[in-house]
C-alpha positions in Angstrom: 14.1 10.0 -32.3 15.5 7.8 -30.1 14.2 4.0 -29.6 14.7 1.9 -27.3 17.0 -1.4 -27.7 16.8 -4.4 -26.2 17.0 -5.8 -23.8 14.2 -4.3 -21.9 12.7 -4.6 -18.9 9.3 -6.0 -18.9 7.5 -4.0 -16.6 8.4 -0.1 -17.5 10.0 -1.1 -21.0 13.3 0.5 -20.3 17.3 -0.3 -21.6 18.5 -2.6 -19.5 22.2 -2.2 -19.0 23.4 -5.9 -20.3 21.3 -9.5 -20.9 23.0 -10.9 -18.1 20.2 -12.2 -15.5 17.4 -11.9 -17.8 15.5 -15.1 -16.6 12.1 -14.5 -13.7 12.2 -11.6 -11.8 15.9 -10.5 -12.8 14.6 -9.3 -15.6 13.4 -6.8 -14.4 15.2 -3.1 -13.9 16.1 -2.8 -10.1 13.5 -0.2 -9.7 11.0 -2.1 -10.9 11.6 -4.6 -8.0 11.1 -2.2 -5.9 7.4 -1.2 -6.5 4.3 -3.7 -7.4 3.2 -3.2 -10.7 -0.3 -3.8 -11.6 1.0 -4.0 -15.4 2.1 -7.5 -16.5 3.7 -5.7 -19.7 5.3 -2.7 -20.4 6.4 -1.9 -24.2 7.4 1.7 -25.5 8.7 2.8 -29.1 11.1 5.5 -28.4 12.1 7.7 -25.5 10.3 11.0 -24.8 13.1 13.3 -26.2 13.8 16.0 -28.7 11.8 15.1 -32.2 9.3 12.8 -30.8 9.0 15.0 -27.9 7.6 18.3 -30.0 5.7 15.8 -32.1 3.8 14.6 -29.4 3.0 18.1 -28.3 1.9 19.2 -31.5 -0.4 15.9 -31.3 -1.4 17.2 -28.2 -2.4 20.6 -27.2 -1.9 21.7 -31.2 -4.9 19.6 -32.6 -2.9 18.0 -35.3 -4.9 15.2 -35.0 -3.7 14.0 -38.0 -0.3 12.7 -36.3 -2.2 9.2 -34.6 -1.9 7.3 -37.5 2.2 7.3 -37.9 2.4 7.4 -33.8 0.3 4.8 -34.3 2.3 3.1 -36.6 5.1 3.3 -34.2 3.0 1.8 -31.3 2.6 -1.1 -33.9 6.0 -1.6 -34.8 7.1 -1.2 -30.7 4.3 -3.7 -29.3 3.2 -6.4 -32.3 4.3 -9.0 -29.8 1.8 -7.7 -26.6 -0.9 -7.2 -29.2 -0.6 -10.5 -31.0 -2.7 -12.8 -28.7 -4.6 -9.7 -26.7 -8.6 -9.2 -27.0 -8.6 -5.7 -27.3 -7.0 -2.3 -26.4 -8.3 0.2 -23.8 -7.5 3.8 -24.5 -6.1 5.4 -20.6 -8.8 7.4 -20.4 -9.3 11.5 -19.7 -11.6 13.4 -17.5 -14.5 14.6 -19.4 -13.3 18.5 -18.7 -10.2 17.9 -19.7 -11.7 16.1 -23.0 -14.0 19.0 -23.6 -10.8 21.3 -23.7 -8.8 19.5 -25.6 -11.2 18.0 -27.7 -10.1 14.7 -28.3 -8.5 11.7 -26.1 -5.3 11.3 -27.9 -4.8 7.8 -26.7 -8.0 6.5 -27.8 -7.0 8.0 -31.2 -3.8 6.0 -30.9 -6.4 2.6 -29.8 -8.1 3.4 -33.2 -4.9 3.0 -35.4 -4.1 -0.2 -34.2 -4.9 -4.1 -35.3 -7.9 -4.7 -32.1 -10.9 -4.1 -31.0 -11.1 -0.4 -29.0 -13.2 -0.8 -25.8 -13.7 2.5 -23.8 -13.7 0.2 -20.9 -12.7 3.0 -18.4 -13.6 6.4 -16.9 -11.5 9.2 -15.1 -14.1 9.8 -12.7 -11.6 12.1 -10.7 -9.7 15.5 -11.9 -5.9 15.4 -11.0 -3.5 17.3 -11.7 -1.3 17.6 -14.8 1.1 14.4 -14.0 3.8 16.0 -16.0 6.1 18.1 -13.0 5.0 16.1 -10.2 7.2 13.4 -8.4 6.9 10.0 -8.4 5.1 9.4 -4.9 2.9 12.3 -6.0 2.0 11.0 -9.5 1.2 7.7 -7.5 -1.1 9.7 -5.0 -2.4 12.2 -7.9 -4.3 9.1 -9.5 -5.1 6.8 -6.4 -9.0 5.9 -7.2 -9.1 8.1 -10.3 -10.5 5.3 -12.7 -13.6 2.7 -12.6 -14.9 0.1 -15.2 -16.9 2.7 -17.2 -20.7 1.8 -16.8 -21.4 2.1 -20.2 -19.6 -1.0 -20.6 -21.8 -3.7 -22.1 -22.0 -6.9 -20.3 -21.4 -9.1 -23.7 -18.1 -6.9 -24.5 -17.7 -7.1 -20.8 -17.6 -10.9 -20.8 -16.1 -11.2 -24.3 -13.4 -8.8 -24.0 -12.4 -8.0 -20.9 -13.0 -10.9 -18.7 -10.5 -13.9 -18.3 -8.7 -11.6 -21.6 -5.8 -10.0 -22.4 -6.0 -6.5 -22.5 -3.4 -4.4 -23.6 -3.7 -0.6 -22.1 -2.4 2.3 -24.5 -1.3 5.9 -23.7 1.1 8.5 -25.5 3.4 8.2 -22.7 4.8 6.9 -19.5 7.0 8.3 -16.6 6.3 6.7 -13.3 3.6 4.2 -14.7 1.6 5.2 -11.8 -1.4 5.7 -14.5 -0.9 2.8 -15.8 -0.6 0.8 -12.6 -3.6 2.6 -11.5 -6.0 1.5 -14.7 -4.4 -2.2 -14.3 -5.7 -2.9 -11.1 -9.1 -1.3 -12.5 -9.6 -4.0 -15.7 -8.0 -6.7 -13.1 -10.6 -6.3 -10.4 -13.1 -6.2 -13.4 -11.7 -9.9 -14.2 -9.2 -9.2 -16.6 -6.3 -12.0 -16.9 -3.2 -9.8 -17.8 -2.6 -6.6 -18.4 -0.4 -4.9 -20.8 1.1 -1.2 -21.8 1.5 0.0 -24.8 3.1 3.7 -25.5 4.2 5.9 -28.1 7.3 7.3 -25.5 9.2 6.9 -22.7 10.0 9.4 -20.1 12.9 8.9 -18.2 12.5 11.5 -14.9 15.6 9.4 -13.3 17.2 10.1 -15.7 18.9 13.4 -18.4 16.4 13.0 -20.9 17.0 17.3 -22.4 
């Protein structure tokens, strides 16, 4: 695997070229400075490339659910500092039709391996195209309005684990961050104080990732 090594951009989790100008907004990569972000901090374990890409593909599309535990170990190793003062983890939801066809939500299985309560706080209320082959602009348009707070989220859980709390979104791969940012906006509208994102892999559509 190709691990991501510091210095890292706090908003997308990708590697920076040097340690210079790592204070405030200057800590962000040039691309993230140009785009508003609802996610406050992002971390990924490794680049979506080579063996890790094949492992994630087997996990998601070949039903290899036993891979959730070792992938979750990668999440915890990469994002321990993100989890330390958080109240809960929230898996990025699948649309019900896709969840039925796949048989499980890969993000939820990953979230359950982490040492925090897993809260199904979000619903995907609109079926969207697969993001993999869309441009960055099309990805953002594709997921706009696709998420809402789950109507099954109880008031007590909402008040204890979401409102005024630090919440960590969990997913398998981050590409442009469109899905994570839409989910973060909904969580912040629901009262979350800070929303972080933790993914196993970071895809690099703007680079040659193989």
